[in-house]
MARBAZA-172748 format. One record per residue (C-alpha): residue number from 0; residue in three letters; x, y, z. Coordinates in steps of 0.2 Angstrom, whole numbers, m for minus. Layout:
BEGIN
+-----+---------+-------+-------+-------+
: num : residuo :     X :     Y :     Z :
+-----+---------+-------+-------+-------+
: NUM :     ALA :     X :     Y :     Z :
...
+-----+---------+-------+-------+-------+
This chain:
BEGIN
+-----+---------+-------+-------+-------+
: num : residuo :     X :     Y :     Z :
+-----+---------+-------+-------+-------+
:   0 :     UNK :   325 :    44 :   244 :
:   1 :     UNK :   336 :    40 :   230 :
:   2 :     UNK :   355 :    43 :   229 :
:   3 :     UNK :   369 :    43 :   217 :
:   4 :     UNK :   387 :    37 :   218 :
:   5 :     UNK :   393 :    53 :   210 :
:   6 :     UNK :   398 :    69 :   218 :
:   7 :     UNK :   390 :    81 :   206 :
:   8 :     UNK :   400 :    96 :   214 :
:   9 :     UNK :   416 :    88 :   209 :
:  10 :     UNK :   426 :    93 :   194 :
:  11 :     UNK :   432 :    81 :   180 :
:  12 :     UNK :   423 :    66 :   172 :
:  13 :     UNK :   412 :    54 :   183 :
:  14 :     UNK :   403 :    39 :   178 :
:  15 :     UNK :   391 :    30 :   190 :
:  16 :     UNK :   373 :    26 :   194 :
:  17 :     UNK :   357 :    32 :   202 :
:  18 :     UNK :   352 :    18 :   213 :
:  19 :     UNK :   333 :    14 :   213 :
:  20 :     UNK :   329 :     0 :   226 :
:  21 :     UNK :   313 :   m10 :   221 :
:  22 :     UNK :   305 :   m26 :   227 :
:  23 :     UNK :   300 :   m38 :   213 :
:  24 :     UNK :   292 :   m55 :   212 :
:  25 :     UNK :   308 :   m63 :   206 :
:  26 :     UNK :   320 :   m51 :   216 :
:  27 :     UNK :   315 :   m46 :   233 :
:  28 :     UNK :   329 :   m33 :   235 :
:  29 :     UNK :   332 :   m28 :   218 :
:  30 :     UNK :   342 :   m12 :   213 :
:  31 :     UNK :   338 :    m4 :   197 :
:  32 :     UNK :   355 :     5 :   193 :
:  33 :     UNK :   352 :    20 :   181 :
:  34 :     UNK :   368 :    26 :   173 :
:  35 :     UNK :   373 :    44 :   175 :
:  36 :     UNK :   388 :    54 :   169 :
:  37 :     UNK :   395 :    71 :   174 :
:  38 :     UNK :   408 :    82 :   165 :
:  39 :     UNK :   413 :    97 :   175 :
:  40 :     UNK :   426 :   110 :   173 :
:  41 :     UNK :   425 :   125 :   184 :
:  42 :     UNK :   411 :   138 :   185 :
:  43 :     UNK :   400 :   141 :   171 :
:  44 :     UNK :   383 :   136 :   164 :
:  45 :     UNK :   375 :   119 :   167 :
:  46 :     UNK :   366 :   108 :   155 :
:  47 :     UNK :   356 :    92 :   159 :
:  48 :     UNK :   354 :    80 :   145 :
:  49 :     UNK :   340 :    67 :   147 :
:  50 :     UNK :   335 :    52 :   136 :
:  51 :     UNK :   324 :    37 :   138 :
:  52 :     UNK :   310 :    44 :   148 :
:  53 :     UNK :   300 :    33 :   137 :
:  54 :     UNK :   308 :    16 :   133 :
:  55 :     UNK :   303 :    14 :   115 :
:  56 :     UNK :   312 :    30 :   110 :
:  57 :     UNK :   329 :    26 :   105 :
:  58 :     UNK :   338 :    41 :    97 :
:  59 :     UNK :   342 :    49 :   114 :
:  60 :     UNK :   350 :    33 :   123 :
:  61 :     UNK :   361 :    30 :   108 :
:  62 :     UNK :   367 :    48 :   105 :
:  63 :     UNK :   369 :    51 :   124 :
:  64 :     UNK :   379 :    35 :   126 :
:  65 :     UNK :   390 :    40 :   112 :
:  66 :     UNK :   392 :    58 :   120 :
:  67 :     UNK :   396 :    50 :   137 :
:  68 :     UNK :   408 :    38 :   131 :
:  69 :     UNK :   421 :    48 :   121 :
:  70 :     UNK :   410 :    62 :   114 :
:  71 :     UNK :   415 :    75 :   127 :
:  72 :     UNK :   432 :    81 :   132 :
:  73 :     UNK :   430 :    88 :   149 :
:  74 :     UNK :   445 :   100 :   147 :
:  75 :     UNK :   435 :   109 :   134 :
:  76 :     UNK :   419 :   111 :   145 :
:  77 :     UNK :   417 :   128 :   154 :
:  78 :     UNK :   404 :   123 :   167 :
:  79 :     UNK :   395 :   106 :   168 :
:  80 :     UNK :   386 :    93 :   157 :
:  81 :     UNK :   376 :    80 :   166 :
:  82 :     UNK :   370 :    65 :   155 :
:  83 :     UNK :   356 :    52 :   159 :
:  84 :     UNK :   354 :    42 :   143 :
:  85 :     UNK :   341 :    30 :   150 :
:  86 :     UNK :   331 :    39 :   163 :
:  87 :     UNK :   317 :    26 :   164 :
:  88 :     UNK :   329 :    12 :   163 :
:  89 :     UNK :   316 :    m2 :   166 :
:  90 :     UNK :   306 :     4 :   151 :
:  91 :     UNK :   321 :     6 :   140 :
:  92 :     UNK :   327 :   m12 :   144 :
:  93 :     UNK :   309 :   m18 :   140 :
:  94 :     UNK :   307 :    m8 :   124 :
:  95 :     UNK :   291 :    m1 :   131 :
:  96 :     UNK :   284 :    17 :   133 :
:  97 :     UNK :   279 :    14 :   151 :
:  98 :     UNK :   289 :     6 :   165 :
:  99 :     UNK :   286 :   m13 :   167 :
: 100 :     UNK :   289 :   m11 :   186 :
: 101 :     UNK :   274 :     0 :   190 :
: 102 :     UNK :   266 :     5 :   173 :
: 103 :     UNK :   273 :    23 :   176 :
: 104 :     UNK :   275 :    36 :   162 :
: 105 :     UNK :   290 :    45 :   167 :
: 106 :     UNK :   285 :    61 :   159 :
: 107 :     UNK :   268 :    61 :   168 :
: 108 :     UNK :   276 :    58 :   185 :
: 109 :     UNK :   283 :    75 :   190 :
: 110 :     UNK :   288 :    83 :   202 :
: 111 :     UNK :   289 :    65 :   208 :
: 112 :     UNK :   287 :    57 :   226 :
: 113 :     UNK :   301 :    51 :   236 :
: 114 :     UNK :   289 :    38 :   244 :
: 115 :     UNK :   280 :    33 :   228 :
: 116 :     UNK :   283 :    20 :   215 :
: 117 :     UNK :   300 :    18 :   206 :
: 118 :     UNK :   295 :    30 :   192 :
: 119 :     UNK :   289 :    43 :   204 :
: 120 :     UNK :   305 :    41 :   215 :
: 121 :     UNK :   316 :    43 :   199 :
: 122 :     UNK :   306 :    59 :   194 :
: 123 :     UNK :   308 :    66 :   212 :
: 124 :     UNK :   327 :    63 :   211 :
: 125 :     UNK :   328 :    72 :   194 :
: 126 :     UNK :   318 :    87 :   202 :
: 127 :     UNK :   328 :    88 :   218 :
: 128 :     UNK :   346 :    84 :   212 :
: 129 :     UNK :   347 :    87 :   194 :
: 130 :     UNK :   335 :   101 :   188 :
: 131 :     UNK :   340 :   111 :   203 :
: 132 :     UNK :   358 :   111 :   196 :
: 133 :     UNK :   354 :   115 :   178 :
: 134 :     UNK :   352 :   131 :   169 :
: 135 :     UNK :   345 :   121 :   154 :
: 136 :     UNK :   337 :   104 :   153 :
: 137 :     UNK :   337 :    96 :   136 :
: 138 :     UNK :   323 :    82 :   136 :
: 139 :     UNK :   326 :    71 :   121 :
: 140 :     UNK :   311 :    62 :   114 :
: 141 :     UNK :   305 :    54 :    98 :
: 142 :     UNK :   288 :    47 :    93 :
: 143 :     UNK :   291 :    29 :   100 :
: 144 :     UNK :   281 :    15 :    92 :
: 145 :     UNK :   265 :    24 :    90 :
: 146 :     UNK :   270 :    41 :    82 :
: 147 :     UNK :   282 :    47 :    69 :
: 148 :     UNK :   288 :    65 :    68 :
: 149 :     UNK :   297 :    76 :    56 :
: 150 :     UNK :   313 :    79 :    67 :
: 151 :     UNK :   307 :    94 :    78 :
: 152 :     UNK :   312 :   104 :    93 :
: 153 :     UNK :   297 :   107 :   105 :
: 154 :     UNK :   296 :   124 :   114 :
: 155 :     UNK :   284 :   122 :   128 :
: 156 :     UNK :   274 :   138 :   131 :
: 157 :     UNK :   279 :   147 :   147 :
: 158 :     UNK :   270 :   159 :   158 :
: 159 :     UNK :   280 :   173 :   151 :
: 160 :     UNK :   284 :   178 :   133 :
: 161 :     UNK :   302 :   181 :   139 :
: 162 :     UNK :   305 :   163 :   145 :
: 163 :     UNK :   297 :   156 :   129 :
: 164 :     UNK :   308 :   167 :   119 :
: 165 :     UNK :   323 :   161 :   128 :
: 166 :     UNK :   318 :   143 :   124 :
: 167 :     UNK :   315 :   148 :   106 :
: 168 :     UNK :   333 :   154 :   105 :
: 169 :     UNK :   339 :   137 :   111 :
: 170 :     UNK :   328 :   129 :    98 :
: 171 :     UNK :   336 :   139 :    85 :
: 172 :     UNK :   353 :   134 :    91 :
: 173 :     UNK :   348 :   115 :    90 :
: 174 :     UNK :   342 :   119 :    72 :
: 175 :     UNK :   331 :   104 :    69 :
: 176 :     UNK :   321 :   105 :    53 :
: 177 :     UNK :   305 :   111 :    62 :
: 178 :     UNK :   302 :   120 :    78 :
: 179 :     UNK :   285 :   117 :    87 :
: 180 :     UNK :   278 :   129 :   100 :
: 181 :     UNK :   267 :   119 :   110 :
: 182 :     UNK :   254 :   120 :   124 :
: 183 :     UNK :   254 :   102 :   131 :
: 184 :     UNK :   236 :    96 :   137 :
: 185 :     UNK :   244 :    86 :   152 :
: 186 :     UNK :   257 :    99 :   157 :
: 187 :     UNK :   253 :    98 :   176 :
: 188 :     UNK :   263 :    82 :   178 :
: 189 :     UNK :   276 :    84 :   165 :
: 190 :     UNK :   295 :    89 :   168 :
: 191 :     UNK :   291 :   105 :   158 :
: 192 :     UNK :   281 :   112 :   173 :
: 193 :     UNK :   294 :   107 :   186 :
: 194 :     UNK :   308 :   115 :   176 :
: 195 :     UNK :   298 :   131 :   174 :
: 196 :     UNK :   293 :   131 :   193 :
: 197 :     UNK :   312 :   130 :   197 :
: 198 :     UNK :   315 :   145 :   186 :
: 199 :     UNK :   325 :   135 :   173 :
: 200 :     UNK :   323 :   133 :   154 :
: 201 :     UNK :   318 :   117 :   145 :
: 202 :     UNK :   319 :   112 :   127 :
: 203 :     UNK :   312 :    96 :   121 :
: 204 :     UNK :   313 :    86 :   105 :
: 205 :     UNK :   303 :    74 :    94 :
: 206 :     UNK :   315 :    65 :    83 :
: 207 :     UNK :   308 :    52 :    71 :
: 208 :     UNK :   298 :    38 :    78 :
: 209 :     UNK :   290 :    21 :    73 :
: 210 :     UNK :   301 :    13 :    86 :
: 211 :     UNK :   316 :    13 :    74 :
: 212 :     UNK :   332 :    23 :    72 :
: 213 :     UNK :   340 :    31 :    57 :
: 214 :     UNK :   356 :    39 :    53 :
: 215 :     UNK :   347 :    55 :    49 :
: 216 :     UNK :   339 :    57 :    66 :
: 217 :     UNK :   354 :    52 :    75 :
: 218 :     UNK :   364 :    66 :    66 :
: 219 :     UNK :   351 :    79 :    69 :
: 220 :     UNK :   351 :    74 :    88 :
: 221 :     UNK :   370 :    75 :    89 :
: 222 :     UNK :   372 :    91 :    79 :
: 223 :     UNK :   358 :    99 :    90 :
: 224 :     UNK :   366 :    95 :   106 :
: 225 :     UNK :   382 :   102 :   100 :
: 226 :     UNK :   373 :   118 :    95 :
: 227 :     UNK :   365 :   120 :   112 :
: 228 :     UNK :   381 :   118 :   121 :
: 229 :     UNK :   389 :   132 :   110 :
: 230 :     UNK :   374 :   143 :   112 :
: 231 :     UNK :   376 :   141 :   131 :
: 232 :     UNK :   395 :   145 :   131 :
: 233 :     UNK :   399 :   127 :   137 :
: 234 :     UNK :   410 :   125 :   123 :
: 235 :     UNK :   418 :   137 :   111 :
: 236 :     UNK :   411 :   140 :    94 :
: 237 :     UNK :   396 :   150 :    85 :
: 238 :     UNK :   378 :   145 :    86 :
: 239 :     UNK :   371 :   134 :    72 :
: 240 :     UNK :   359 :   149 :    69 :
: 241 :     UNK :   359 :   167 :    74 :
: 242 :     UNK :   340 :   170 :    75 :
: 243 :     UNK :   325 :   161 :    81 :
: 244 :     UNK :   318 :   159 :    63 :
: 245 :     UNK :   331 :   147 :    55 :
: 246 :     UNK :   320 :   132 :    54 :
: 247 :     UNK :   301 :   132 :    50 :
: 248 :     UNK :   291 :   136 :    66 :
: 249 :     UNK :   273 :   130 :    69 :
: 250 :     UNK :   261 :   133 :    84 :
: 251 :     UNK :   250 :   119 :    92 :
: 252 :     UNK :   238 :   126 :   105 :
: 253 :     UNK :   222 :   116 :   106 :
: 254 :     UNK :   214 :    99 :   102 :
: 255 :     UNK :   209 :   105 :    85 :
: 256 :     UNK :   227 :   102 :    79 :
: 257 :     UNK :   225 :    84 :    83 :
: 258 :     UNK :   217 :    70 :    72 :
: 259 :     UNK :   211 :    55 :    81 :
: 260 :     UNK :   204 :    38 :    75 :
: 261 :     UNK :   186 :    35 :    78 :
: 262 :     UNK :   187 :    17 :    75 :
: 263 :     UNK :   200 :     3 :    74 :
: 264 :     UNK :   208 :    m2 :    57 :
: 265 :     UNK :   222 :     0 :    45 :
: 266 :     UNK :   227 :    18 :    41 :
: 267 :     UNK :   231 :    22 :    23 :
: 268 :     UNK :   241 :    39 :    23 :
: 269 :     UNK :   235 :    52 :    11 :
: 270 :     UNK :   247 :    66 :    17 :
: 271 :     UNK :   265 :    64 :    23 :
: 272 :     UNK :   276 :    73 :    35 :
: 273 :     UNK :   279 :    91 :    29 :
: 274 :     UNK :   264 :    92 :    18 :
: 275 :     UNK :   252 :   107 :    20 :
: 276 :     UNK :   234 :   103 :    22 :
: 277 :     UNK :   218 :   112 :    24 :
: 278 :     UNK :   204 :   110 :    36 :
: 279 :     UNK :   193 :    96 :    29 :
: 280 :     UNK :   206 :    88 :    18 :
: 281 :     UNK :   208 :    69 :    20 :
: 282 :     UNK :   224 :    65 :    28 :
: 283 :     UNK :   221 :    47 :    28 :
: 284 :     UNK :   208 :    33 :    25 :
: 285 :     UNK :   204 :    20 :    39 :
: 286 :     UNK :   201 :     3 :    32 :
: 287 :     UNK :   189 :    m7 :    44 :
: 288 :     UNK :   195 :   m24 :    37 :
: 289 :     UNK :   184 :   m34 :    49 :
: 290 :     UNK :   168 :   m26 :    41 :
: 291 :     UNK :   162 :   m32 :    24 :
: 292 :     UNK :   148 :   m19 :    24 :
: 293 :     UNK :   159 :    m4 :    28 :
: 294 :     UNK :   169 :     6 :    15 :
: 295 :     UNK :   186 :    14 :    20 :
: 296 :     UNK :   182 :    30 :    30 :
: 297 :     UNK :   191 :    46 :    26 :
: 298 :     UNK :   200 :    54 :    41 :
: 299 :     UNK :   200 :    73 :    39 :
: 300 :     UNK :   210 :    88 :    46 :
: 301 :     UNK :   202 :    99 :    58 :
: 302 :     UNK :   213 :   114 :    55 :
: 303 :     UNK :   224 :   121 :    41 :
: 304 :     UNK :   242 :   120 :    42 :
: 305 :     UNK :   258 :   110 :    42 :
: 306 :     UNK :   257 :    91 :    45 :
: 307 :     UNK :   272 :    86 :    56 :
: 308 :     UNK :   267 :    70 :    65 :
: 309 :     UNK :   258 :    55 :    59 :
: 310 :     UNK :   254 :    38 :    66 :
: 311 :     UNK :   269 :    27 :    68 :
: 312 :     UNK :   261 :    10 :    63 :
: 313 :     UNK :   248 :     5 :    51 :
: 314 :     UNK :   236 :    m3 :    63 :
: 315 :     UNK :   227 :    10 :    74 :
: 316 :     UNK :   214 :     9 :    87 :
: 317 :     UNK :   199 :    20 :    92 :
: 318 :     UNK :   206 :    36 :   100 :
: 319 :     UNK :   224 :    34 :    93 :
: 320 :     UNK :   232 :    50 :    87 :
: 321 :     UNK :   233 :    49 :    68 :
: 322 :     UNK :   240 :    66 :    64 :
: 323 :     UNK :   246 :    83 :    71 :
: 324 :     UNK :   244 :    99 :    61 :
: 325 :     UNK :   253 :   115 :    66 :
: 326 :     UNK :   249 :   133 :    62 :
: 327 :     UNK :   264 :   141 :    53 :
: 328 :     UNK :   272 :   155 :    63 :
: 329 :     UNK :   280 :   170 :    55 :
+-----+---------+-------+-------+-------+
């Protein structure tokens, strides 16, 4: 069972590690030390900030590192902020989506297993020691290498409308350009389900992608975190937004929202992030450059709506996601 060097019940600023013992070919008694920070000032709400669940998503590790190293004044906090900038540290250090230690996908490993792989044991620690302390979990993602998003907050559909509405209010406070209400197809093993099981609230993000960083996405991320902290009463100040309808909102609920590649090739985009498309419209053309006899193949939308996610790289393979289209929500 994993441990941390921090006393998470203690007031003040603490910086330390989650210790993850693993046995490797080149290091029999290795200890993967995952940085963790706590800023606590008396009683009040608690916010858990997570980044680096996937190692090719770089906005959150950078913004959370800045926040943990001079971006928060503990004296101005009313409650607690816990920060883990690189949750799947082996994947972040490897620049890969999955952990190089066990091939684990951190956001498909919950609630975790204290006797499992390194990824499963980290997920178990988060479930037992961190989610249990938090009122709100802010799980910061971007598209990684394979996808590119219009910067968005992700509202996972909850089992009650009240809970979903509370998360939409958090999304309004984050105030990204787009809010996506989403029913995940693999939700059983995601952190979303564990947070809801514990009666807490989770807001996720998808901020940029293509395995790169931009000043725009870093600014959206930092301003969004500040907005959530104000909304929760952790710091003084007004919300970024006073309704759940400040940014554009779309719904994704089913596979017809997703466009997949039927073959391997180079994708020529015909629609961009933020475009409105209709069912049957060509959102791209797939160039099968290894086949002289085959002309480029149109890739068509399977529903009408707002295109907010595209492939992050030019080369795609059969089964890769090419686009995601959301239905506008009033």
